[in-house]
C-alpha positions as CSV (number, residue, x, y, z in Angstrom):
1,M,0.8,7.1,-7.4
2,I,-1.2,8.4,-4.4
3,G,1.8,8.1,-2.2
4,L,3.7,10.5,-4.5
5,I,0.8,12.9,-4.6
6,M,0.6,12.8,-0.8
7,K,4.3,13.4,-0.4
8,V,4.1,16.5,-2.6
9,L,1.0,17.8,-0.8
10,E,2.7,17.3,2.6
11,E,5.9,19.0,1.4
12,K,3.9,22.0,0.3
13,R,1.9,21.9,3.6
14,V,-1.4,22.1,1.8
15,I,-3.1,19.2,3.7
16,V,-5.3,19.9,6.7
17,H,-5.3,16.8,9.0
18,V,-8.6,16.0,10.7
19,D,-9.2,13.3,13.3
20,L,-12.9,12.8,13.6
21,P,-13.0,10.6,16.7
22,S,-11.0,13.1,18.8
23,R,-12.5,16.1,16.9
24,S,-9.0,17.5,16.3
25,V,-7.5,19.5,13.4
26,T,-3.8,19.8,12.9
27,G,-2.6,23.2,11.8
28,S,-0.7,23.7,8.6
29,T,-0.3,26.5,6.0
30,A,-3.5,25.3,4.4
31,L,-5.3,25.8,7.7
32,L,-3.9,29.2,8.3
33,Q,-5.1,30.2,4.8
34,T,-8.6,29.2,5.8
35,T,-8.6,30.6,9.3
36,P,-5.9,33.4,9.7
37,D,-6.7,33.4,13.5
38,A,-5.7,29.8,14.1
39,Q,-6.6,30.1,17.8
40,G,-10.3,30.3,16.8
41,A,-12.6,27.5,16.1
42,V,-12.0,25.8,12.7
43,Q,-15.0,25.4,10.4
44,L,-14.1,22.4,8.2
45,R,-16.7,23.6,5.6
46,D,-14.4,26.6,5.0
47,V,-11.2,24.6,4.3
48,E,-10.3,25.1,0.7
49,G,-7.2,22.9,0.6
50,F,-7.0,19.2,0.8
51,V,-8.1,17.3,3.9
52,L,-6.8,14.0,5.2
53,I,-9.7,12.8,7.4
54,R,-9.2,9.9,9.9
55,G,-12.4,8.3,11.1
56,R,-14.7,5.2,11.5
57,F,-16.4,5.0,8.2
58,R,-19.2,2.6,7.1
59,A,-20.7,2.0,3.7
60,T,-24.3,3.2,3.8
61,E,-25.6,2.9,0.2
62,D,-24.7,2.0,-3.3
63,S,-26.1,3.8,-6.3
64,P,-26.5,2.1,-9.6
65,P,-24.9,3.7,-12.7
66,G,-26.9,6.5,-14.3
67,P,-27.1,7.3,-18.0
68,A,-23.7,7.5,-19.6
69,P,-21.6,9.6,-19.3
70,T,-23.3,11.5,-16.4
71,R,-22.9,9.1,-13.5
72,E,-20.9,6.0,-12.5
73,A,-22.0,3.4,-10.0
74,S,-20.9,4.7,-6.5
75,T,-20.6,3.7,-2.9
76,V,-21.3,6.2,-0.1
77,F,-19.3,6.2,3.2
78,L,-20.3,8.0,6.4
79,A,-18.1,8.8,9.4
80,P,-19.4,10.6,12.5
81,Y,-17.7,13.5,14.3
82,G,-16.6,12.4,17.7
83,D,-17.5,9.0,19.1
84,P,-21.3,9.0,19.5
85,A,-23.3,6.1,20.8
86,D,-25.4,6.2,17.6
87,P,-23.1,7.1,14.6
88,S,-26.1,7.8,12.4
89,Q,-27.1,10.7,14.6
90,G,-25.3,14.1,14.8
91,P,-22.8,15.6,12.4
92,R,-20.9,13.4,10.1
93,V,-18.8,13.3,6.9
94,R,-20.1,11.8,3.7
95,V,-17.7,10.5,1.0
96,T,-18.9,9.2,-2.3
97,C,-16.6,7.0,-4.3
98,A,-16.9,5.5,-7.8
99,R,-17.3,1.8,-7.3
100,E,-14.8,1.0,-10.1
101,G,-12.1,2.8,-8.1
102,L,-12.5,0.6,-5.1
103,R,-9.7,-2.1,-5.0
104,N,-11.1,-4.4,-2.3
105,D,-14.5,-5.5,-1.0
106,V,-16.1,-2.9,1.2
107,P,-16.0,-4.1,4.9
108,Q,-19.3,-4.8,6.6
109,G,-19.9,-2.4,9.5
110,P,-17.6,0.4,10.7
111,F,-13.9,0.3,9.7
112,S,-11.0,2.7,10.5
113,A,-9.8,4.6,7.4
114,R,-8.3,7.8,6.1
115,C,-9.8,9.8,3.3
116,L,-7.8,12.3,1.2
117,G,-10.1,14.7,-0.5
118,K,-11.6,18.2,-0.8
119,V,-14.5,19.7,1.1
120,Q,-17.4,20.3,-1.2
121,E,-20.3,21.6,1.0
122,W,-21.9,21.6,4.5
123,N,-25.5,20.4,4.5
124,A,-26.8,22.0,7.8
125,A,-30.3,20.4,7.5
126,E,-28.7,16.8,7.4
127,G,-25.6,17.7,9.5
128,V,-23.4,16.3,6.8
129,L,-20.1,17.6,5.4
130,E,-19.7,16.4,1.8
131,V,-16.1,15.5,0.8
132,Q,-15.0,14.6,-2.7
133,A,-12.5,11.8,-2.3
134,M,-9.2,11.3,-4.1
135,A,-8.4,8.2,-2.1
136,I,-9.6,6.2,0.9
137,F,-7.0,4.1,2.8
138,H,-8.2,1.4,5.1
């Protein structure tokens, strides 16, 4: 199902491709809608379309389920911008996934993955870009 969704999104050119280790963003119609002057710096927090983010993610915490129906049990993944010596320092992307939607065991330590989702907000105090995940591929 996700493959079909990705195909349609790619055909409509509404996915912004982000490579965190190289800090690169691939232009598309979605990117031009966010930044009409595509030669300028891209602020990922301003991207309103879908993002496909490639990075080195690691599970950082699990949250137990809250009172029904407000919150499911979830797993939080973080991925740094660039390739810092200490991935817990500096700007990073945080993705929260419902645990019931994870098909496999979560790897221990960092792992390469892609996350298809939508940008939610930039937390400047923590240096964290929150992304609502539709899917994570590893």
